C-alpha positions, 0 to 999 in steps of 0.5 A, a space after each residue: 143200226 143200233 147205237 153201239 155200232 153207230 158209236 163205234 163207227 163214229 169213233 173210228 172215222 173221227 180218230 183216223 181223220 183227226 190223226 191224219 190231219 195232224 200228221 200230214 205236214 208235207 207240201 205234196 206239190 213238187 215234193 219227192 219221197 224216197 224209199 230205201 230198199 234192196 235191188 230185188 225188192 225194187 225190181 219186184 215192185 217195178 215188174 208188178 206195178 205194186 208197192 209192197 207194204 211190210 207188216 209193222 215190226 213195231 208190234 214185236 219190238 218191246 222197246 217201241 211199245 215201252 216208249 209209246 206206253 210212256 207217252 200215253 201214261 204221261 198224257 193220262 196223268 195230265 188229263 186227270 180232271 176230277 170234275 168230268 163225272 162218272 163217265 170220265 172215270 169209265 173212260 180213263 179206266 177203259 183206257 188204262 186196261 186197253 194199254 195194259 192189254 196192248 202191251 201184251 196182247 196186240 198180236 192176239 187182238 187181231 190188229 194188223 199194221 202194214 207199212 210202206 216207209 219213205 224219207 224226205 232225204 234223198 241220199 242219207 248215209 244212215 238210211 243206206 246202212 239201216 234199210 238198204 244194207 249199204 248196197 241197195 237203191 232208193 226210189 224217189 216218188 212224186 209225192 202228189 201222184 203217189 199219195 193221190 193214187 194210194 188214197 184212191 186204191 185204199 180208200 176203204 181201208 184203215 189208211 193213214 199217211 204222214 210224217 213220223 212224229 219225233 217230238 215228245 211234246 207233239 206226240 203228247 199233244 196229238 194223243 191228248 187231242 185224240 182222247 179229248 175228242 173221243 170223250 166228247 163223242 161218247 158224252 151223249 151215250 149211256 155207260 153200257 153203250 160206251 164200255 162195249 166199244 171203247 176197248 176196240 177204239 183204244 186198241 185202234 188208236 194206240 196202234 195208229 199212234 204207235 206207227 207214227 211216234 218214234 224216239 227223237 234219236 231217229 229224227 234224222 230219218 225224216 220218215 214218211 209212212 203209209 200205213 194200213 191198220 186192220 183187224 183181220 181184213 187182210 187175211 188171204 191177201 198177205 204174201 211172204 218174202 225173204 229178207 236178211 235171213 227172215 220171212 217178211 209178211 207183206 201186202 201189195 197195192 196194185 197200180 193200174 199203170 206204172 209206178 209214179 217214179 221220179 228218181 232212182 238213186 244207186 246206193 254207195 256200195 254200187 257206185 260203179 258206172 255199170 250199175 247206172 247204165 244197167 238200171 237205165 236199160 232195165 227201166 227203159 225196157 219196162 216202159 219208163 221214160 228216162 226223160 222224166 226219171 233221173 238215175 244217179 249214184 249216191 255221193 255218200 261214202 261207205 267205210 267198213 
């Protein structure tokens, strides 16, 4: 294996591992994570024993890209240390070029991001409005069981999972750590080897961080994300579904057995007894044990 390929693989492995370590801030044992969704999507996942990971909409959201680019520019300014030699100049120049291209060419680059979003909040009025349109459901998963199986089924993919980071200071610290560690890895290589791999590495790093960095205005969501980041590797695996009048690309994660569901909450607009009894009858018919799965109705009140 040539030096460039070795370096590229080292950078990728190290970057994913380092970011994962910094965003995994949840005690999995005994914890639940909640996925807000529509009844059709919920039934689709239960029927097939599959999680549906939707294509990351942030790739088409200029406001989120602008927010992320602002964080990265701040970090770059802080990291301008003149005594790191010519290689540091090459490193920062490549990073700036990658950022410029990231802002306008992320789709053309071939990078794809698929995300499954959850929350630590079981019954959030804001999340009912935003993600279940006021009449949806949420699935409570056993965090330990779900994440253990996700790690097993997606071990060969560019898998990341953890809590979304809302603090600018923490976002800057994470980025600075990733960039410092990347620079240390390339310091023993020749300039021509470095320049040939940095563009892809920076694109991957930016896509990964952009998935987990959000403005503090969204902090109340307490979001936990599972993300798969790839470059053309999911071609042929992508499926499509309709939601709110638009087509959503998604990929599936197949569970060999039933999904690790611990709780179902029925959204506030569905707050009628027939919804609860109907859903209990449905999950029982699919082989789920209602002694281990609780079904409740939201206590939130929607007003229009």
